[in-house]
DSSP file (Angstrom, degrees, kcal/mol; ACC not computed):
  #  RESIDUE AA STRUCTURE BP1 BP2  ACC     N-H-->O    O-->H-N    N-H-->O    O-->H-N    TCO  KAPPA ALPHA  PHI   PSI    X-CA   Y-CA   Z-CA
    1    1 A M              0   0    0      0, 0.0     2,-0.4     0, 0.0    16,-0.0   0.000 360.0 360.0 360.0 138.2  125.4  162.3   76.0
    2    2 A R        -     0   0    0      2,-0.0    16,-0.9    14,-0.0     2,-0.4  -0.982 360.0-173.8-135.4 123.2  125.5  162.4   72.2
    3    3 A I  E     -A   17   0A   0     -2,-0.4     2,-0.4    14,-0.2    14,-0.2  -0.934   7.9-162.5-115.3 137.0  126.6  159.4   70.1
    4    4 A S  E     -A   16   0A   0     12,-2.0    12,-3.1    -2,-0.4     2,-0.4  -0.963   6.3-162.7-125.2 139.5  126.9  159.7   66.3
    5    5 A A  E     -A   15   0A   0     -2,-0.4     2,-0.4    10,-0.2    10,-0.2  -0.978   9.7-176.8-119.4 132.1  127.1  157.0   63.6
    6    6 A R  E     -A   14   0A   0      8,-2.5     8,-2.9    -2,-0.4     2,-0.1  -0.994  31.0-109.0-131.0 135.3  128.4  157.7   60.1
    7    7 A R  E     +A   13   0A   0     -2,-0.4     6,-0.3     6,-0.2     3,-0.1  -0.358  29.2 178.5 -63.9 133.4  128.5  155.3   57.2
    8    8 A I  E     -     0   0A   0      4,-2.9     2,-0.3     1,-0.3     5,-0.2   0.843  67.2 -47.1 -93.3 -62.5  131.9  154.0   56.2
    9    9 A E  E >  S-A   12   0A   0      3,-0.9     3,-2.0     0, 0.0    -1,-0.3  -0.926 106.0  -6.4-168.1 154.2  130.8  151.7   53.4
   10   10 A G  T 3  S-     0   0    0     -2,-0.3    23,-0.1     1,-0.3    -2,-0.0  -0.353 129.1 -29.9  56.5-131.0  128.1  149.1   52.9
   11   11 A L  T 3  S+     0   0    0     21,-0.3    -1,-0.3    16,-0.1     2,-0.2   0.463 109.9 114.1 -95.0  -3.0  126.4  148.5   56.3
   12   12 A A  E <   -A    9   0A   0     -3,-2.0    -4,-2.9    14,-0.1    -3,-0.9  -0.510  44.3-176.2 -72.9 133.5  129.6  149.4   58.3
   13   13 A H  E     -AB   7  25A   0     12,-2.6    12,-2.6    -6,-0.3     2,-0.5  -0.987  24.8-133.2-131.6 140.8  129.3  152.5   60.3
   14   14 A E  E     -AB   6  24A   0     -8,-2.9    -8,-2.5    -2,-0.4     2,-0.6  -0.821  23.7-155.3 -89.0 128.0  131.8  154.4   62.5
   15   15 A V  E     -AB   5  23A   0      8,-3.7     8,-2.2    -2,-0.5     2,-0.6  -0.932   1.0-155.0-111.6 121.5  130.3  155.3   65.8
   16   16 A D  E     -AB   4  22A   0    -12,-3.1   -12,-2.0    -2,-0.6     2,-1.2  -0.854   3.0-155.6 -98.2 119.5  131.7  158.2   67.7
   17   17 A L  E >> S-AB   3  21A   0      4,-3.2     3,-2.0    -2,-0.6     4,-0.7  -0.674  70.3 -57.7 -97.8  79.6  131.1  158.0   71.5
   18   18 A E  T 34 S-     0   0    0     -2,-1.2    -1,-0.1   -16,-0.9   -15,-0.1   0.744  95.6 -67.1  56.6  28.2  131.3  161.7   72.5
   19   19 A G  T 34 S+     0   0    0      2,-0.4    -1,-0.3     1,-0.1     3,-0.1   0.387 125.4  92.2  79.4  -5.9  134.8  162.0   71.0
   20   20 A S  T <4 S+     0   0    0     -3,-2.0     2,-0.3     1,-0.3    -2,-0.2   0.760  94.2  12.2 -93.5 -26.0  136.3  159.7   73.7
   21   21 A H  E  <  -B   17   0A   0     -4,-0.7    -4,-3.2     2,-0.0     2,-0.4  -0.990  60.2-159.4-147.7 151.1  136.0  156.4   71.8
   22   22 A V  E     +B   16   0A   0     -2,-0.3     2,-0.3    -6,-0.2    -6,-0.2  -0.998  16.9 169.0-131.8 137.0  135.3  155.3   68.3
   23   23 A L  E     -B   15   0A   0     -8,-2.2    -8,-3.7    -2,-0.4     2,-0.4  -0.929  28.0-122.8-140.4 167.4  134.1  151.9   67.2
   24   24 A V  E     -B   14   0A   0     -2,-0.3     2,-0.4   -10,-0.2   -10,-0.2  -0.934  19.0-165.8-114.3 133.9  132.7  150.2   64.1
   25   25 A V  E     +B   13   0A   0    -12,-2.6   -12,-2.6    -2,-0.4     2,-0.3  -0.906  21.0 149.3-113.8 149.0  129.4  148.4   63.9
   26   26 A D        -     0   0    0     12,-1.9   -14,-0.1    -2,-0.4     7,-0.1  -0.900  38.7-109.8-158.4-178.9  128.4  146.2   61.0
   27   27 A E        -     0   0    0     -2,-0.3     8,-2.4    12,-0.1     9,-0.2  -0.870  38.3-100.1-119.9 157.6  126.4  143.1   60.1
   28   28 A P    > > -     0   0    0      0, 0.0     5,-2.2     0, 0.0     3,-2.1  -0.305  41.3-100.1 -72.1 164.3  127.7  139.7   59.2
   29   29 A P  G > 5S+     0   0    0      0, 0.0     3,-1.8     0, 0.0     5,-0.0   0.838 121.2  61.4 -55.3 -36.1  127.8  138.6   55.5
   30   30 A D  G 3 5S+     0   0    0      1,-0.3     4,-0.0     2,-0.1     0, 0.0   0.628 108.3  45.3 -69.2  -9.1  124.5  136.6   55.7
   31   31 A R  G < 5S-     0   0    0     -3,-2.1    -1,-0.3     2,-0.1     3,-0.1   0.223 130.4 -92.2-113.4  11.1  122.8  139.9   56.7
   32   32 A G  T < 5S+     0   0    0     -3,-1.8   -21,-0.3     1,-0.3    -2,-0.1   0.453  91.6 106.9  97.3   0.7  124.4  142.0   54.0
   33   33 A G  S   <S-     0   0    0     -5,-2.2    -1,-0.3   -23,-0.1   -23,-0.1  -0.253  70.8-125.6 -99.9-170.4  127.5  143.3   55.9
   34   34 A T        -     0   0    0     -7,-0.1    -1,-0.0    -2,-0.1   -24,-0.0   0.279  42.3-119.9-119.9   6.4  131.2  142.6   55.9
   35   35 A D        +     0   0    0     -8,-2.4    -9,-0.1     1,-0.1     4,-0.1   0.849  62.2 145.4  59.1  39.2  131.6  141.8   59.6
   36   36 A T  S    S+     0   0    0     -9,-0.2   -12,-0.1   -11,-0.1    -1,-0.1   0.509  71.8   2.3 -83.2  -3.9  134.1  144.6   60.2
   37   37 A G  S    S-     0   0    0    -10,-0.1   -12,-0.2   -14,-0.1   -11,-0.2  -0.959  97.0 -62.3-164.5 175.6  132.7  145.1   63.7
   38   38 A P        -     0   0    0      0, 0.0   -12,-1.9     0, 0.0    -2,-0.1  -0.265  55.3-103.8 -66.4 156.3  130.1  143.8   66.1
   39   39 A R    >>  -     0   0    0    -14,-0.2     4,-1.8     1,-0.1     3,-0.7  -0.503  30.4-115.9 -72.3 149.7  126.4  143.9   65.3
   40   40 A P  H 3> S+     0   0    0      0, 0.0     4,-1.9     0, 0.0    -1,-0.1   0.869 117.7  55.6 -55.3 -36.4  124.5  146.7   67.1
   41   41 A T  H 3> S+     0   0    0      1,-0.2     4,-2.0     2,-0.2     5,-0.1   0.826 103.6  54.4 -69.1 -28.9  122.5  144.1   69.0
   42   42 A Q  H <> S+     0   0    0     -3,-0.7     4,-2.6     2,-0.2    -1,-0.2   0.904 108.0  49.7 -66.1 -40.4  125.7  142.5   70.2
   43   43 A L  H  X S+     0   0    0     -4,-1.8     4,-2.6     2,-0.2    -2,-0.2   0.857 107.3  55.2 -65.8 -33.8  126.7  145.9   71.6
   44   44 A L  H  X S+     0   0    0     -4,-1.9     4,-2.0     2,-0.2    -1,-0.2   0.941 111.1  43.5 -63.0 -46.8  123.3  146.2   73.3
   45   45 A A  H  X S+     0   0    0     -4,-2.0     4,-2.5     2,-0.2    -2,-0.2   0.888 113.3  52.4 -65.1 -39.0  123.9  142.8   75.0
   46   46 A A  H  X S+     0   0    0     -4,-2.6     4,-2.9     2,-0.2     5,-0.3   0.891 107.6  52.3 -63.2 -39.3  127.4  143.9   75.9
   47   47 A S  H  X S+     0   0    0     -4,-2.6     4,-2.6     2,-0.2     5,-0.3   0.904 109.8  48.7 -62.8 -41.2  126.1  147.1   77.4
   48   48 A L  H  X S+     0   0    0     -4,-2.0     4,-2.3     2,-0.2    -2,-0.2   0.928 113.3  46.7 -64.8 -44.5  123.7  145.1   79.5
   49   49 A A  H  X S+     0   0    0     -4,-2.5     4,-2.3     2,-0.2    -2,-0.2   0.946 116.7  43.3 -62.5 -48.7  126.5  142.8   80.7
   50   50 A G  H  X S+     0   0    0     -4,-2.9     4,-2.5     2,-0.2     5,-0.2   0.913 114.9  48.5 -64.8 -44.0  128.9  145.6   81.5
   51   51 A C  H  X S+     0   0    0     -4,-2.6     4,-2.7    -5,-0.3     5,-0.2   0.904 111.6  50.2 -64.1 -41.8  126.3  147.8   83.1
   52   52 A T  H  X S+     0   0    0     -4,-2.3     4,-2.4    -5,-0.3     5,-0.2   0.937 112.0  47.4 -62.0 -46.7  125.1  145.0   85.3
   53   53 A A  H  X S+     0   0    0     -4,-2.3     4,-2.6    -5,-0.2    -2,-0.2   0.930 114.4  46.2 -61.1 -46.4  128.6  144.1   86.4
   54   54 A I  H  X S+     0   0    0     -4,-2.5     4,-2.7     2,-0.2     5,-0.2   0.916 112.5  50.3 -63.8 -43.7  129.5  147.7   87.2
   55   55 A T  H  X S+     0   0    0     -4,-2.7     4,-2.0    -5,-0.2    -1,-0.2   0.925 113.8  44.9 -61.3 -45.9  126.2  148.3   89.1
   56   56 A V  H  X S+     0   0    0     -4,-2.4     4,-2.7    -5,-0.2    -2,-0.2   0.919 114.4  48.6 -64.9 -44.5  126.6  145.2   91.2
   57   57 A E  H  X S+     0   0    0     -4,-2.6     4,-2.4    -5,-0.2    -2,-0.2   0.894 110.8  50.2 -65.3 -39.9  130.3  145.9   91.9
   58   58 A M  H  X S+     0   0    0     -4,-2.7     4,-2.1    -5,-0.2    -1,-0.2   0.922 113.1  46.5 -64.1 -43.0  129.7  149.5   92.9
   59   59 A Y  H  X S+     0   0    0     -4,-2.0     4,-1.8    -5,-0.2    -2,-0.2   0.939 112.8  49.0 -63.6 -47.3  126.9  148.5   95.3
   60   60 A A  H  X>S+     0   0    0     -4,-2.7     5,-2.8     1,-0.2     4,-0.8   0.891 109.9  52.4 -60.9 -39.8  129.0  145.7   96.8
   61   61 A E  H ><5S+     0   0    0     -4,-2.4     3,-0.8     1,-0.2    -1,-0.2   0.921 107.8  50.8 -62.9 -43.6  131.9  148.1   97.3
   62   62 A R  H 3<5S+     0   0    0     -4,-2.1    -1,-0.2     1,-0.2    -2,-0.2   0.854 113.1  46.8 -61.6 -33.7  129.7  150.6   99.1
   63   63 A K  H 3<5S-     0   0    0     -4,-1.8    -1,-0.2    -5,-0.1    -2,-0.2   0.580 114.2-118.7 -83.2 -10.3  128.5  147.8  101.4
   64   64 A G  T <<5 +     0   0    0     -4,-0.8     2,-0.4    -3,-0.8    -3,-0.2   0.727  62.8 148.5  78.4  21.6  132.0  146.5  102.0
   65   65 A W      < -     0   0    0     -5,-2.8     2,-0.9    -6,-0.2    -1,-0.3  -0.755  47.0-133.9 -92.1 134.3  131.2  143.1  100.5
   66   66 A D        +     0   0    0     -2,-0.4    29,-0.1     1,-0.2    -5,-0.0  -0.776  34.5 163.1 -88.3 107.3  134.1  141.3   98.7
   67   67 A V        -     0   0    0     -2,-0.9    -1,-0.2     1,-0.3    29,-0.0   0.371  27.5-158.8-104.0   2.7  132.6  140.1   95.4
   68   68 A G        -     0   0    0      1,-0.1     2,-0.9    24,-0.1    -1,-0.3  -0.295  63.7  -7.7  58.7-134.4  135.9  139.4   93.7
   69   69 A K  S    S-     0   0    0      2,-0.0     2,-0.1    23,-0.0    -1,-0.1  -0.817  76.3-152.0-100.4  97.9  135.6  139.4   90.0
   70   70 A V        -     0   0    0     -2,-0.9     2,-0.4   -17,-0.1    22,-0.2  -0.441   9.3-159.7 -66.7 137.7  132.0  139.5   89.1
   71   71 A E  E     -C   91   0B   0     20,-1.4    20,-3.1    -2,-0.1     2,-0.4  -0.968   6.3-168.7-120.0 140.3  131.1  137.8   85.9
   72   72 A V  E     -C   90   0B   0     -2,-0.4     2,-0.4    18,-0.2    18,-0.2  -0.994   1.2-167.1-129.5 126.5  127.9  138.5   83.9
   73   73 A D  E     -C   89   0B   0     16,-2.5    16,-3.0    -2,-0.4     2,-0.5  -0.927   3.5-164.1-110.0 137.7  126.7  136.4   81.0
   74   74 A V  E     -C   88   0B   0     -2,-0.4     2,-0.4    14,-0.2    14,-0.2  -0.983   2.4-169.7-123.0 121.9  123.9  137.6   78.7
   75   75 A D  E     -C   87   0B   0     12,-2.5    12,-3.0    -2,-0.5     2,-0.4  -0.921  11.3-157.4-107.1 136.0  122.1  135.3   76.4
   76   76 A V  E     -C   86   0B   0     -2,-0.4     2,-0.3    10,-0.2    10,-0.2  -0.944   6.7-158.6-120.3 132.5  119.8  136.8   73.8
   77   77 A S  E     -C   85   0B   0      8,-2.5     7,-2.7    -2,-0.4     8,-1.2  -0.830  16.1-150.3-102.6 148.3  116.8  135.3   72.0
   78   78 A Y  E     -C   83   0B   0     -2,-0.3     2,-0.4     5,-0.3    -2,-0.0  -0.895  15.9-162.3-121.5 148.4  115.6  136.8   68.7
   79   79 A D  E >  S-C   82   0B   0      3,-2.6     3,-1.0    -2,-0.3    -2,-0.0  -0.950  88.4 -22.0-125.1 108.2  112.3  137.0   66.9
   80   80 A H  T 3  S-     0   0    0     -2,-0.4    -1,-0.1     1,-0.2     0, 0.0   0.930 128.4 -49.6  54.2  50.5  112.8  137.9   63.3
   81   81 A H  T 3  S+     0   0    0      1,-0.2    -1,-0.2     0, 0.0    -3,-0.0   0.545 117.7 112.6  69.7  10.2  116.3  139.4   63.9
   82   82 A V  E <  S-C   79   0B   0     -3,-1.0    -3,-2.6   -41,-0.0    -1,-0.2  -0.957  74.4-116.8-113.9 125.7  114.9  141.5   66.8
   83   83 A P  E     +C   78   0B   0      0, 0.0    -5,-0.3     0, 0.0     3,-0.1  -0.381  40.5 165.6 -59.2 129.7  116.1  140.8   70.4
   84   84 A D  E     +     0   0B   0     -7,-2.7     2,-0.3     1,-0.3    -6,-0.2   0.460  61.0  32.9-125.6  -5.4  113.0  139.7   72.4
   85   85 A H  E     -C   77   0B   0     -8,-1.2    -8,-2.5     2,-0.0     2,-0.5  -0.888  55.8-168.2-155.6 123.1  114.5  138.1   75.5
   86   86 A F  E     -C   76   0B   0     -2,-0.3     2,-0.6   -10,-0.2   -10,-0.2  -0.952   9.0-164.9-109.2 120.3  117.7  139.0   77.5
   87   87 A R  E     -C   75   0B   0    -12,-3.0   -12,-2.5    -2,-0.5     2,-0.5  -0.934   6.9-162.0-108.2 119.0  118.7  136.4   80.1
   88   88 A V  E     -C   74   0B   0     -2,-0.6     2,-0.6   -14,-0.2   -14,-0.2  -0.877   5.2-166.7-106.2 125.4  121.3  137.7   82.5
   89   89 A A  E     -C   73   0B   0    -16,-3.0   -16,-2.5    -2,-0.5     2,-0.6  -0.958   6.6-159.0-113.0 120.3  123.3  135.3   84.6
   90   90 A L  E     -C   72   0B   0     -2,-0.6     2,-0.7   -18,-0.2   -18,-0.2  -0.875   4.0-154.6-101.1 119.3  125.2  136.8   87.5
   91   91 A H  E     +C   71   0B   0    -20,-3.1   -20,-1.4    -2,-0.6    -2,-0.0  -0.854  20.4 178.3 -98.2 115.3  128.2  134.8   88.8
   92   92 A L        -     0   0    0     -2,-0.7   -24,-0.1   -22,-0.2   -25,-0.1  -0.828  33.2 -95.9-117.4 154.0  128.9  135.6   92.4
   93   93 A P    >   -     0   0    0      0, 0.0     3,-1.2     0, 0.0    -1,-0.1  -0.319  29.8-122.4 -67.9 152.1  131.5  134.2   94.8
   94   94 A G  T 3  S+     0   0    0      1,-0.2    -2,-0.0    -2,-0.0     0, 0.0   0.622 100.8  76.9 -68.9 -13.5  130.5  131.5   97.2
   95   95 A E  T 3  S+     0   0    0    -29,-0.1    -1,-0.2     2,-0.0     2,-0.1   0.638  72.5  97.7 -76.0 -12.7  131.5  133.5  100.3
   96   96 A L  S <  S-     0   0    0     -3,-1.2     2,-0.1     1,-0.1    -4,-0.0  -0.484  74.4-124.5 -76.1 145.1  128.4  135.7  100.1
   97   97 A D     >  -     0   0    0     -2,-0.1     4,-2.3     1,-0.1     5,-0.2  -0.333  30.4 -98.1 -82.4 173.4  125.4  134.8  102.4
   98   98 A E  H  > S+     0   0    0      1,-0.2     4,-2.5     2,-0.2     5,-0.2   0.871 122.5  50.6 -61.4 -40.4  121.9  134.2  101.0
   99   99 A E  H  > S+     0   0    0      2,-0.2     4,-2.5     1,-0.2    -1,-0.2   0.903 109.9  50.1 -66.6 -40.8  120.7  137.8  101.9
  100  100 A Q  H  > S+     0   0    0      2,-0.2     4,-2.4     1,-0.2    -2,-0.2   0.923 112.0  48.6 -62.0 -43.6  123.7  139.4  100.1
  101  101 A R  H  X S+     0   0    0     -4,-2.3     4,-1.9     2,-0.2    -2,-0.2   0.926 111.5  49.3 -61.5 -45.5  123.1  137.3   97.0
  102  102 A R  H  X S+     0   0    0     -4,-2.5     4,-1.8     1,-0.2    -1,-0.2   0.921 111.6  49.1 -60.4 -44.4  119.4  138.2   97.0
  103  103 A R  H  X S+     0   0    0     -4,-2.5     4,-2.6     1,-0.2    -1,-0.2   0.898 108.9  52.1 -64.5 -40.9  120.2  141.8   97.4
  104  104 A L  H  X S+     0   0    0     -4,-2.4     4,-2.2     1,-0.2    -1,-0.2   0.841 106.8  53.7 -66.7 -32.4  122.7  141.8   94.5
  105  105 A L  H  X S+     0   0    0     -4,-1.9     4,-0.9     2,-0.2    -1,-0.2   0.899 110.5  46.9 -66.2 -39.5  120.2  140.2   92.2
  106  106 A V  H >< S+     0   0    0     -4,-1.8     3,-0.7     1,-0.2    -2,-0.2   0.930 112.7  49.3 -64.8 -45.0  117.8  143.0   93.0
  107  107 A I  H >< S+     0   0    0     -4,-2.6     3,-2.2     1,-0.2     4,-0.3   0.858 100.7  64.8 -63.4 -36.3  120.5  145.6   92.4
  108  108 A A  H >< S+     0   0    0     -4,-2.2     3,-1.1     1,-0.3    -1,-0.2   0.844  98.4  54.8 -56.3 -34.1  121.5  144.0   89.1
  109  109 A E  T << S+     0   0    0     -4,-0.9    -1,-0.3    -3,-0.7    -2,-0.2   0.502  96.8  67.6 -78.6  -2.9  118.0  144.9   87.8
  110  110 A K  T <   +     0   0    0     -3,-2.2    -1,-0.2    -4,-0.2    -2,-0.2   0.448  68.8 119.4 -95.1  -1.4  118.6  148.6   88.7
  111  111 A C  S <> S-     0   0    0     -3,-1.1     4,-2.1    -4,-0.3     3,-0.3  -0.386  74.1-120.1 -65.3 144.5  121.4  149.1   86.1
  112  112 A P  H  > S+     0   0    0      0, 0.0     4,-2.0     0, 0.0     5,-0.1   0.837 111.7  52.6 -56.2 -37.3  120.5  151.9   83.7
  113  113 A V  H  > S+     0   0    0      2,-0.2     4,-2.5     1,-0.2     5,-0.2   0.908 107.8  51.7 -68.0 -39.6  120.7  149.6   80.6
  114  114 A H  H  > S+     0   0    0     -3,-0.3     4,-1.8     1,-0.2    -1,-0.2   0.923 108.7  51.6 -59.2 -44.1  118.3  147.1   82.2
  115  115 A K  H  <>S+     0   0    0     -4,-2.1     5,-2.4     2,-0.2    -1,-0.2   0.896 109.6  49.3 -61.5 -40.5  115.9  149.9   82.9
  116  116 A V  H ><5S+     0   0    0     -4,-2.0     3,-1.8     1,-0.2     5,-0.5   0.945 112.1  47.5 -62.8 -47.8  116.0  151.0   79.3
  117  117 A L  H 3<5S+     0   0    0     -4,-2.5    -1,-0.2     1,-0.3    -2,-0.2   0.775 105.0  60.7 -66.4 -25.4  115.4  147.5   78.0
  118  118 A A  T 3<5S-     0   0    0     -4,-1.8    -1,-0.3    -5,-0.2    -2,-0.2   0.405 125.6-101.5 -81.6   3.3  112.6  147.0   80.5
  119  119 A G  T < 5S+     0   0    0     -3,-1.8    -3,-0.2    -5,-0.1    -2,-0.2   0.711  84.4 128.2  90.0  21.5  110.8  149.9   78.7
  120  120 A E      < +     0   0    0     -5,-2.4     2,-0.3    -6,-0.2    -4,-0.2   0.307  59.4  68.1 -93.9  10.3  111.5  152.7   81.2
  121  121 A A  S    S-     0   0    0     -5,-0.5     2,-0.3    -6,-0.2     0, 0.0  -0.936  73.7-129.9-128.3 152.1  112.9  155.1   78.6
  122  122 A K        -     0   0    0     -2,-0.3     2,-0.4     2,-0.0    -2,-0.0  -0.773  16.1-161.2 -96.6 144.5  111.4  157.0   75.7
  123  123 A V        -     0   0    0     -2,-0.3     2,-0.4     2,-0.0    -2,-0.0  -0.993  10.3-178.4-125.5 124.1  112.9  156.9   72.2
  124  124 A T        -     0   0    0     -2,-0.4     2,-0.4     2,-0.0    -2,-0.0  -0.943  12.5-152.5-121.6 146.4  112.0  159.6   69.6
  125  125 A V        +     0   0    0     -2,-0.4     2,-0.3     2,-0.0    -2,-0.0  -0.968  19.7 169.6-119.0 130.8  113.2  159.8   66.1
  126  126 A S        -     0   0    0     -2,-0.4     2,-0.4     2,-0.0    -2,-0.0  -0.849  29.1-113.7-132.5 170.7  113.5  163.1   64.2
  127  127 A E        -     0   0    0     -2,-0.3     2,-0.5     2,-0.0    -2,-0.0  -0.857  16.9-165.4-109.8 141.2  115.0  164.3   61.0
  128  128 A R        -     0   0    0     -2,-0.4     2,-0.6     2,-0.0    -2,-0.0  -0.991  10.8-156.0-123.2 122.1  117.9  166.7   60.5
  129  129 A V        -     0   0    0     -2,-0.5     2,-0.3     3,-0.0     3,-0.0  -0.870   7.8-147.3-101.9 121.7  118.3  168.1   57.0
  130  130 A D        -     0   0    0     -2,-0.6     2,-0.1     1,-0.1    -2,-0.0  -0.656  26.4-107.0 -85.0 141.7  121.8  169.2   56.0
  131  131 A A              0   0    0     -2,-0.3    -1,-0.1     1,-0.1     0, 0.0  -0.385 360.0 360.0 -65.9 143.9  122.1  172.2   53.7
  132  132 A A              0   0    0     -2,-0.1    -1,-0.1    -3,-0.0    -2,-0.0   0.478 360.0 360.0 -74.3 360.0  123.2  171.2   50.2
């Protein structure tokens, strides 16, 4: 997977998601942006919420469990504008038994975005110089 971000103007950037989707990220005015799109940290929390929901729903489907419409809420705490705590609330239907609920909570922590945020991925930064 390759994602590219290119400056539009100010802090706003167009992000190309492998040619299949394009979105704009920006910062709010109090952080120097124009609020033309979500903040990158909002997208990070959105990725965690979406990934958690999909992971839980896929597992439940394989098990034949009816989870209806799973909802996931993510609350984020910040330390100097850097996310330092993600709290994930998984809303499940009341028809599931205690063991099913316990298992789905364990599975929720197996989503790829959760694993990245838990420090299970490496991030390296390199430079690419374009010819003049």
